[in-house]
C-alpha positions in Angstrom: 1.2 -26.9 4.9 1.1 -30.6 2.9 4.4 -32.4 3.0 3.3 -33.2 -0.7 4.2 -29.9 -1.6 7.4 -28.9 -3.1 8.7 -25.7 -4.5 9.2 -24.8 -8.0 12.3 -23.1 -9.1 11.6 -21.0 -12.5 14.3 -20.5 -15.1 13.8 -17.0 -15.2 14.5 -15.0 -12.3 13.0 -11.8 -10.5 16.2 -9.7 -11.6 15.5 -10.7 -14.9 12.2 -10.0 -15.5 12.9 -6.2 -13.5 15.9 -5.7 -16.1 13.5 -6.5 -18.7 11.8 -3.6 -17.9 14.1 -1.3 -16.8 13.7 -0.9 -13.2 13.5 -2.4 -9.4 10.6 -4.2 -8.8 9.5 -3.1 -5.0 5.8 -2.5 -2.7 4.9 1.3 -2.6 2.7 0.7 0.6 0.5 3.5 1.3 -0.8 3.7 5.0 -3.1 6.1 6.4 -6.6 6.8 8.2 -9.7 6.5 5.7 -9.8 10.0 3.8 -6.5 10.8 3.9 -5.6 10.9 0.5 -3.7 7.2 0.2 -6.1 5.6 -3.0 -5.8 9.3 -4.6 -2.1 9.7 -4.3 -1.2 6.2 -5.3 -3.7 6.7 -8.2 -1.9 9.9 -9.1 1.4 8.3 -8.9 0.7 5.3 -10.8 -0.1 7.7 -13.9 3.0 9.6 -13.5 5.1 5.9 -13.4 2.9 4.8 -16.4 3.8 8.1 -18.5 7.6 7.2 -17.8 6.9 3.9 -19.4 7.5 1.9 -16.1 5.4 -1.3 -15.1 3.0 -1.0 -12.1 -0.2 -2.3 -11.0 -2.2 -0.5 -8.1 -3.7 -3.0 -5.3 -7.0 -0.5 -3.6 -8.6 -1.7 -0.2 -11.8 -1.5 -1.5 -11.4 -3.1 -5.1 -9.9 -6.2 -3.4 -12.9 -6.6 -1.2 -14.7 -7.4 -5.0 -12.5 -10.5 -5.5 -9.5 -11.6 -3.8 -11.2 -10.5 -0.2 -14.5 -10.9 -0.6 -15.2 -13.2 2.3 -13.8 -11.1 4.8 -15.5 -9.0 7.3 -13.8 -5.9 9.2 -13.3 -7.2 12.2 -9.6 -7.6 13.8 -9.0 -11.2 12.5 -10.3 -10.5 9.4 -8.3 -7.2 8.6 -5.2 -9.3 9.3 -6.3 -11.7 7.0 -6.9 -9.3 4.4 -3.1 -7.5 4.9 -1.6 -10.7 4.9 -3.3 -11.5 1.5 -2.4 -8.6 -0.1 1.1 -9.5 1.5 1.2 -12.3 -0.7 -0.1 -11.0 -4.0 2.4 -7.8 -4.0 5.1 -10.3 -3.3 4.2 -12.5 -6.4 3.9 -9.0 -8.5 7.6 -8.1 -7.4 8.9 -11.4 -8.6 7.3 -10.9 -11.8 9.5 -7.2 -11.9 6.5 -4.9 -11.6 6.2 -1.5 -9.0 3.5 -2.5 -6.7 1.5 0.5 -5.6 -1.4 -0.6 -2.3 -3.4 1.6 -0.6 -4.8 0.0 2.3 -5.7 2.3 6.0 -3.2 -1.2 7.2 -3.4 0.5 10.7 -1.5 -1.9 12.8 2.2 -1.5 13.0 3.2 -5.7 13.3 0.8 -6.0 10.0 2.6 -3.7 7.9 5.8 -5.2 9.3 4.6 -8.8 8.2 4.5 -7.5 5.0 7.5 -5.8 5.3 9.3 -9.6 6.5 7.9 -11.2 3.4 10.0 -9.6 1.1 13.7 -8.9 0.5 15.2 -5.8 2.2 14.7 -2.7 0.5 11.8 -3.8 -1.5 9.2 -2.6 1.2 8.9 1.1 1.0 6.6 2.2 3.3 4.7 5.5 2.5 2.6 7.2 5.3 0.2 9.5 4.0 -0.2 11.8 7.0 -3.2 14.2 7.1 -5.3 15.2 10.4 -8.2 13.2 11.7 -10.1 16.4 11.4 -9.4 16.9 7.8 -10.0 13.2 7.2 -13.7 13.6 8.9 -14.4 16.7 6.8 -13.5 14.8 4.3 -15.6 11.9 4.9 -15.8 10.7 1.3 -17.6 7.9 1.8 -19.7 8.9 4.6 -18.2 6.2 7.2 -16.8 8.8 9.8 -20.2 10.2 10.1 -21.7 6.7 10.9 -18.9 5.5 13.0 -20.0 8.3 14.9 -23.4 7.8 15.1 -22.5 4.0 16.2 -23.6 2.5 13.2 -19.9 1.0 12.4 -18.2 -0.7 15.3 -14.2 -0.3 15.1 -13.5 2.4 12.8 -10.0 3.0 12.5 -9.2 6.7 14.1 -12.8 6.8 15.9 -13.7 3.6 18.0 -10.3 1.5 17.0 -6.6 2.8 17.0 -4.3 4.1 14.1 -0.5 3.1 14.6 1.2 6.0 13.0 5.0 4.3 11.4 7.6 4.7 13.5 10.5 5.1 10.5 8.3 5.5 7.3 10.5 5.4 3.8 8.6 8.5 3.3 6.6 10.8 5.0 3.8 12.8 3.0 2.7 15.7 5.0 -0.6 15.5 2.8 -2.5 18.8 4.5 0.6 20.9 3.5 1.8 20.2 0.1 0.0 19.9 -3.4 -0.5 16.3 -5.0 2.2 17.3 -7.3 5.0 18.0 -4.9 3.8 14.8 -3.5 4.4 12.9 -6.3 7.8 14.5 -7.4 9.0 13.6 -3.8 8.0 10.2 -4.1 9.7 9.7 -7.6 12.9 11.5 -6.4 12.6 8.9 -3.5 12.9 6.3 -6.3 15.2 7.8 -8.7 17.7 8.3 -5.6 17.7 4.6 -4.2 17.6 3.2 -7.9 14.6 1.9 -8.2 13.6 3.9 -11.5 16.2 5.9 -13.8 14.3 8.5 -15.5 
């Protein structure tokens, strides 16, 4: 980092921005295999929070590759850099008082911990969308599992590259057992109990 860079303190702080929005800013970090339902659940949750008049923004793995991460590939180093960038963007959203939802496979524990370490305690809420590989592969909405099985995609999470399940996710979603409405209710209840929203 250059010695010419000096941090500029703002007059309006994170707590003031969040108080104005009547919420506590945080990152809701959805992690799970491709096809586990992360994006579907994150989208539905954002709709629910919007209906409850809370301020949110959703960052999705595929969408950010059209802009912020368009220069990155899918090798391990690129994946780490992708998560680092998303973590830094999410940190800015937290500072703005926003509830940030992110939907990324983010297969490695150390990378998710890296993002957790960027923010204050209790600002990172890990949501493990736990869907069996067999169901994800059966869904295969983008045809990626078939291509991975055929050897067309290297280092594909769950097939030729590991997915490291969270040890102690704040919210554990058993996606094959509950409806999307039940899963949303579970997350909303967590946010209420822990003071992120009042609704």
